[in-house]
C-alpha positions as CSV (number, residue, x, y, z in Angstrom):
1,M,75.8,81.1,102.3
2,S,79.4,80.1,101.7
3,T,80.7,77.1,103.5
4,A,84.4,77.7,102.7
5,K,86.7,77.6,105.7
6,P,88.8,80.7,106.4
7,A,92.5,80.3,105.6
8,Y,93.5,79.9,109.3
9,A,91.0,77.1,109.8
10,V,92.0,74.9,106.9
11,P,94.0,71.9,108.3
12,L,97.3,71.1,106.6
13,K,97.4,67.6,105.0
14,N,100.3,65.2,105.5
15,P,102.0,65.7,102.1
16,T,102.0,69.5,102.7
17,L,103.4,69.0,106.2
18,Y,106.3,67.0,104.8
19,V,107.2,69.8,102.4
20,I,106.9,72.4,105.2
21,V,109.2,70.5,107.6
22,A,111.8,69.9,104.8
23,A,111.6,73.6,103.8
24,A,112.1,74.7,107.4
25,L,115.2,72.5,107.9
26,I,116.8,73.7,104.7
27,I,116.1,77.4,105.4
28,S,117.3,76.9,109.0
29,A,120.6,75.7,107.8
30,A,121.1,78.4,105.1
31,M,119.7,81.4,106.9
32,G,121.1,80.4,110.3
33,I,124.6,80.1,108.9
34,R,124.5,83.4,107.0
35,Q,123.2,85.1,110.1
36,T,126.5,84.3,111.9
37,F,128.6,86.3,109.5
38,G,128.4,89.5,111.6
39,L,130.3,87.6,114.3
40,F,133.3,87.2,112.1
41,I,133.9,90.8,111.1
42,G,136.0,91.5,114.2
43,P,138.0,88.2,114.2
44,F,138.7,88.5,110.4
45,S,140.0,92.0,111.0
46,Y,142.0,91.4,114.2
47,D,143.3,87.8,113.6
48,R,143.9,88.0,109.8
49,G,144.6,91.7,109.4
50,L,141.8,92.4,107.0
51,P,140.1,95.8,107.0
52,V,136.6,96.0,108.4
53,T,135.5,97.6,105.1
54,L,136.8,94.6,103.1
55,V,135.1,92.0,105.4
56,A,131.8,94.0,105.2
57,F,132.2,94.1,101.4
58,A,132.5,90.3,101.2
59,I,129.4,89.9,103.3
60,A,127.6,92.6,101.3
61,L,128.7,90.9,98.0
62,H,127.1,87.6,98.9
63,N,123.8,89.5,99.3
64,L,124.3,91.1,95.9
65,V,125.2,87.8,94.2
66,W,122.3,86.1,95.9
67,G,120.0,88.7,94.4
68,F,121.2,88.4,90.9
69,A,121.3,84.6,91.1
70,Q,117.8,84.3,92.6
71,P,115.7,84.7,89.4
72,F,117.8,82.0,87.7
73,A,117.6,79.7,90.7
74,G,113.9,80.2,90.9
75,A,113.5,79.6,87.1
76,A,115.5,76.4,87.4
77,A,113.3,75.2,90.3
78,D,110.2,76.1,88.3
79,R,111.4,73.9,85.4
80,Y,113.4,71.0,87.0
81,G,112.0,70.9,90.6
82,A,113.6,72.1,93.9
83,A,115.7,69.0,94.7
84,P,118.5,69.4,92.2
85,V,118.7,73.1,92.8
86,V,118.9,72.7,96.6
87,A,121.6,70.0,96.2
88,F,123.7,72.3,93.9
89,G,123.2,75.3,96.2
90,A,124.1,73.4,99.4
91,T,127.4,72.1,97.9
92,T,128.3,75.6,96.6
93,F,127.4,77.2,99.9
94,A,129.7,74.7,101.8
95,A,132.5,75.2,99.3
96,G,132.4,79.0,99.9
97,L,132.6,78.6,103.7
98,A,135.5,76.2,103.3
99,L,137.4,78.5,101.0
100,A,137.0,81.4,103.4
101,A,138.1,79.1,106.3
102,G,141.1,77.7,104.6
103,S,142.8,80.8,103.2
104,P,143.6,84.1,105.0
105,S,143.7,86.1,101.8
106,A,141.3,88.8,100.8
107,V,140.7,87.1,97.5
108,A,139.6,83.9,99.1
109,L,137.3,85.7,101.5
110,I,135.6,87.6,98.7
111,A,135.3,84.5,96.5
112,G,134.1,82.3,99.3
113,L,131.8,84.4,101.5
114,G,130.9,86.7,98.6
115,L,130.5,84.8,95.3
116,L,130.1,81.1,96.3
117,V,127.9,81.7,99.4
118,G,125.8,84.1,97.4
119,I,125.1,81.5,94.7
120,G,124.5,78.8,97.4
121,V,122.0,80.9,99.4
122,S,120.0,81.7,96.2
123,C,119.4,77.9,95.8
124,T,118.6,77.0,99.4
125,T,116.3,79.7,100.7
126,F,113.1,81.5,99.9
127,G,113.0,81.8,96.1
128,V,113.4,78.0,95.7
129,V,112.4,76.5,99.0
130,L,109.5,78.7,100.1
131,T,108.0,78.7,96.6
132,A,107.9,74.9,96.8
133,V,105.8,75.3,99.9
134,G,103.5,77.7,98.0
135,R,102.9,75.1,95.3
136,A,102.3,72.3,97.7
137,A,99.7,74.1,99.7
138,T,96.2,75.0,98.5
139,P,95.4,78.7,98.0
140,E,93.5,78.7,101.4
141,Q,96.5,77.3,103.2
142,R,99.3,79.1,101.3
143,S,99.9,82.1,103.5
144,M,99.8,80.0,106.7
145,A,102.0,77.3,105.2
146,M,104.6,79.8,104.1
147,G,104.5,81.5,107.5
148,I,105.0,78.2,109.3
149,A,108.0,77.2,107.0
150,S,109.6,80.6,107.6
151,A,109.0,80.3,111.3
152,G,110.6,76.9,111.4
153,G,113.4,78.2,109.4
154,S,114.2,80.7,112.1
155,L,115.2,77.9,114.4
156,G,118.6,77.9,112.5
157,Q,119.2,81.5,113.6
158,V,118.5,80.7,117.2
159,L,120.8,77.7,117.2
160,M,123.5,78.7,114.7
161,V,124.5,82.0,116.2
162,P,125.5,80.8,119.7
163,F,127.0,77.6,118.1
164,A,129.2,79.7,115.8
165,Q,130.1,82.0,118.7
166,L,131.2,79.2,120.9
167,L,133.2,77.5,118.2
168,R,134.8,80.7,117.2
169,E,135.9,81.5,120.7
170,T,137.1,78.0,121.6
171,S,138.5,76.8,118.2
172,G,139.0,79.8,116.0
173,I,137.6,81.1,112.7
174,S,138.6,78.1,110.5
175,T,137.1,75.4,112.6
176,S,133.8,77.2,113.1
177,L,133.5,77.8,109.3
178,Y,134.3,74.2,108.5
179,A,131.7,73.1,110.9
180,L,129.1,75.3,109.4
181,A,130.0,74.0,105.9
182,F,129.4,70.5,107.1
183,L,126.0,71.4,108.5
184,M,125.0,72.9,105.2
185,L,125.8,69.6,103.4
186,V,123.7,67.7,105.9
187,A,120.7,69.8,105.0
188,A,121.0,69.1,101.3
189,P,119.1,65.7,101.1
190,F,115.9,67.3,102.5
191,G,115.5,69.0,99.1
192,M,114.2,65.7,97.8
193,L,111.1,66.1,99.9
194,L,110.2,69.5,98.4
195,D,108.9,67.9,95.2
196,R,106.7,65.3,96.9
197,R,103.5,67.0,95.6
198,K,104.9,67.9,92.2
199,D,102.8,65.2,90.4
200,V,99.7,66.1,92.5
201,G,100.0,69.7,91.6
202,A,100.5,68.9,87.9
203,T,97.4,66.8,87.9
204,H,95.4,69.5,89.6
205,V,96.5,72.1,87.1
206,A,95.8,69.8,84.1
207,A,92.3,69.3,85.4
208,S,91.6,73.0,85.3
209,P,89.7,74.2,82.2
210,A,92.0,77.2,82.0
211,A,95.1,75.1,82.0
212,A,95.6,75.5,78.3
213,T,95.9,79.3,78.8
214,V,99.0,79.2,80.9
215,A,101.2,82.2,79.8
216,P,104.8,81.5,79.0
217,L,107.5,82.9,81.3
218,R,108.4,85.8,79.0
219,E,104.8,87.0,78.8
220,T,104.3,86.5,82.5
221,L,107.4,88.6,83.3
222,A,106.4,91.3,80.9
223,H,102.9,91.4,82.4
224,A,104.3,91.6,85.9
225,M,106.6,94.5,85.0
226,R,103.6,96.5,83.7
227,H,101.7,95.8,86.9
228,R,101.9,98.8,89.3
229,G,101.5,96.7,92.4
230,Y,104.4,94.4,91.4
231,R,106.7,97.4,90.8
232,L,105.7,98.9,94.2
233,L,106.3,95.5,95.9
234,T,109.7,95.3,94.3
235,L,110.7,98.8,95.5
236,G,109.4,98.1,99.0
237,F,111.4,94.9,99.3
238,F,114.6,96.9,98.7
239,T,114.0,98.5,102.1
240,C,113.6,95.2,103.8
241,G,117.0,94.0,102.6
242,F,118.6,97.3,103.5
243,Q,117.3,97.2,107.1
244,L,118.0,93.6,107.8
245,A,121.5,93.4,106.3
246,F,122.7,96.5,108.2
247,I,121.4,95.2,111.5
248,A,122.6,91.6,111.0
249,T,126.0,92.7,109.9
250,H,126.8,95.6,112.2
251,L,124.7,95.3,115.3
252,P,127.4,93.3,117.2
253,G,130.1,95.9,116.4
254,Y,127.7,98.8,117.2
255,L,127.0,97.3,120.6
256,S,130.7,97.0,121.3
257,L,131.1,100.7,120.6
258,C,128.3,101.3,123.1
259,H,130.4,99.4,125.7
260,M,127.7,96.7,126.0
261,P,128.7,93.4,127.6
262,M,130.8,91.0,125.4
263,G,128.6,88.5,123.7
264,L,125.5,90.6,123.8
265,G,125.6,91.1,120.0
266,A,125.4,87.3,119.5
267,T,122.6,87.1,122.0
268,A,120.7,89.8,120.3
269,L,121.0,88.0,116.9
270,A,119.8,84.8,118.4
271,L,116.9,86.5,120.1
272,I,115.9,88.0,116.7
273,G,115.8,84.5,115.3
274,L,113.8,83.3,118.3
275,F,111.2,86.0,118.0
276,N,111.2,85.7,114.2
277,M,109.7,82.2,114.7
278,A,106.6,83.8,116.3
279,G,106.7,86.7,113.9
280,S,106.8,84.7,110.7
281,W,104.0,82.4,111.9
282,A,101.9,85.5,112.9
283,C,102.5,87.2,109.6
284,G,101.4,84.1,107.7
285,W,98.3,83.9,109.9
286,L,97.5,87.6,109.4
287,G,98.1,87.2,105.7
288,G,95.3,84.6,105.6
289,R,92.9,87.0,107.3
290,F,93.7,90.5,106.0
291,R,95.0,91.9,102.8
292,Q,98.7,91.0,102.7
293,Q,99.9,94.4,101.4
294,H,98.3,96.1,104.4
295,V,99.9,93.7,106.9
296,L,103.2,94.5,105.1
297,G,102.6,98.3,105.4
298,W,102.0,98.1,109.2
299,L,105.0,95.8,109.6
300,Y,107.4,98.3,108.0
301,L,106.0,101.1,110.1
302,I,106.5,99.2,113.3
303,R,110.0,98.2,112.2
304,G,111.0,101.7,111.3
305,A,109.7,103.1,114.6
306,T,111.5,100.5,116.6
307,I,114.8,101.2,114.9
308,A,114.5,104.9,115.6
309,A,113.6,104.4,119.2
310,F,116.5,102.0,119.8
311,F,119.0,104.4,118.3
312,L,117.7,107.5,120.1
313,L,117.2,106.0,123.6
314,P,119.9,105.2,126.1
315,K,121.5,101.7,125.6
316,S,121.2,99.0,128.2
317,T,120.9,95.2,128.2
318,V,117.2,95.5,128.6
319,S,116.8,97.9,125.6
320,V,118.9,95.6,123.4
321,V,116.8,92.6,124.4
322,L,113.5,94.6,123.7
323,F,114.9,95.8,120.4
324,A,115.9,92.3,119.3
325,A,112.4,91.0,120.3
326,V,110.5,93.5,118.3
327,M,112.8,93.3,115.3
328,G,112.5,89.5,115.4
329,L,108.7,89.8,115.3
330,T,109.0,91.9,112.1
331,W,112.1,90.2,110.7
332,L,111.3,87.7,108.0
333,G,107.5,87.9,108.2
334,T,107.8,90.0,105.0
335,V,108.8,86.9,103.0
336,P,105.6,84.8,103.3
337,L,103.5,87.9,102.8
338,T,105.5,89.1,99.8
339,S,105.6,85.7,98.1
340,G,102.0,85.0,99.0
341,L,100.9,88.3,97.5
342,I,102.8,87.5,94.3
343,A,101.1,84.0,94.2
344,K,97.7,85.6,94.7
345,V,98.1,88.1,91.9
346,F,100.0,86.1,89.3
347,G,99.6,82.4,90.4
348,T,102.2,79.8,91.2
349,R,103.3,78.5,87.8
350,H,106.2,81.0,87.6
351,L,106.3,81.9,91.3
352,G,110.0,81.1,91.7
353,T,111.0,83.5,88.9
354,L,108.6,86.3,89.8
355,F,109.6,86.2,93.4
356,G,113.3,86.0,92.3
357,V,113.0,89.3,90.5
358,V,111.4,91.0,93.5
359,F,114.1,89.4,95.7
360,L,116.8,90.9,93.5
361,S,115.6,94.3,94.7
362,H,115.8,93.0,98.3
363,Q,119.3,91.9,97.9
364,L,120.4,95.2,96.2
365,G,119.2,96.8,99.5
366,S,121.0,94.1,101.5
367,F,124.3,94.9,99.7
368,L,124.0,98.6,100.4
369,G,122.9,98.0,104.0
370,A,125.9,95.8,104.8
371,W,128.5,97.6,102.8
372,L,127.4,101.2,103.6
373,G,127.4,100.3,107.3
374,G,131.1,99.6,107.1
375,Y,131.9,102.5,104.7
376,V,130.0,105.1,106.8
377,F,131.7,103.8,110.0
378,D,135.2,103.9,108.5
379,A,134.6,107.4,107.0
380,T,132.9,109.0,110.0
381,G,133.8,106.8,113.0
382,S,130.1,106.5,113.7
383,Y,126.9,104.6,112.6
384,T,124.6,107.6,113.1
385,L,123.9,108.4,109.5
386,I,123.1,104.8,108.6
387,W,120.9,104.2,111.6
388,A,118.8,107.3,110.6
389,A,118.5,106.1,107.0
390,T,117.5,102.6,108.2
391,A,114.7,104.1,110.3
392,L,113.4,106.4,107.6
393,A,113.4,103.5,105.1
394,G,110.6,101.9,107.1
395,L,108.2,104.8,106.5
396,F,109.2,104.8,102.8
397,A,108.3,101.1,102.5
398,A,105.0,101.5,104.3
399,L,103.9,104.2,101.9
400,L,104.7,102.0,98.9
401,H,102.8,98.9,100.2
402,F,99.4,100.3,101.3
403,P,98.2,101.2,97.7
404,I,99.1,97.9,96.1
405,D,96.3,96.3,94.0
406,D,96.0,92.6,94.8
407,S,93.3,91.6,92.3
408,V,94.1,88.4,90.4
409,H,96.0,88.8,87.1
410,A,96.8,85.2,86.3
411,P,94.2,83.4,84.1
412,V,95.2,79.8,85.1
413,E,95.4,80.5,88.8
414,A,92.4,82.7,89.0
415,A,90.2,79.7,89.9
416,R,92.6,78.6,92.6
417,A,93.8,81.8,94.2
């Protein structure tokens, strides 16, 4: 009889805990800051005279740039370690915020919030930071460790949104963006902790009898592209980006149109972050007990049904709070499940790159979700069409995830995963 402990019962050792804490702090800063961007759409439009479509485009562009940059950031972290990539990303992220804060022009807004922030986020979030956690943890711990790091990273969303809202109301757009840039720089040194177990991991892999059979990156990518489950996972992650970017960018404006109390949009975004802490941890725990693609399928079904119910039912403060709570429980739990599934099937040697390719699909969806929200509203004066598309996308993603094959396809990692 096997004496192996189930994933949820394996204690995390101190070196892994250091990596998890550092990862959570970096993700908190990066994801928390970008979660505030929806609060600036109205002020950029009213105070600086920029069209809503243009502001939405700048926010959408950073999602697109993030997606295209993510495979390269992941590959750089695979080769050189996470620390230098995080340092570069945090500096670039802060520069983008400062550029948007210091100039009222449309060009500065697009270059700052769109281009520089997109590059910065790709180096300071999941494809670099969370994959470092995946390497630090054992296969038994991996899903839980990623879930805990994602949950801790949600603290930034809880704190940053009300912080940015307060600064914006009391000190204006520029001061709030400069403050957020400073916080991003403060998070950069924690990247040095992400590579604490680099030598340990290398020793462990070298000791494996299959270590000599590690496939080079080009062969690994080609193999992944031929894998039906990897293609389905990539298509499904597009839906996740589309849903989250639309809600994060346009929920505050939509609630204003519904004559909800001022500040409720910021409260809803903060609540999403708060409940995402529990949701990410729960998804990591569930991913250690059940097949990760099945957990993902049910998560997308719940999310789609919640979006449909929120849009169709009468709006009230209670309904907004309930919507934010359920959305938070299903918000970023997709990330540890998706990256954990990739690690299970293909191993961790090229995890940053493989996850980066899947994440590119996520960010293409994010671009469309943020930009189409503004375009549809400007064209029709309503968000009805985009809300319907966002709800139906949940069913589409669920149907893609349930049939994914999760058998191991990486020769080196087969013994570990």
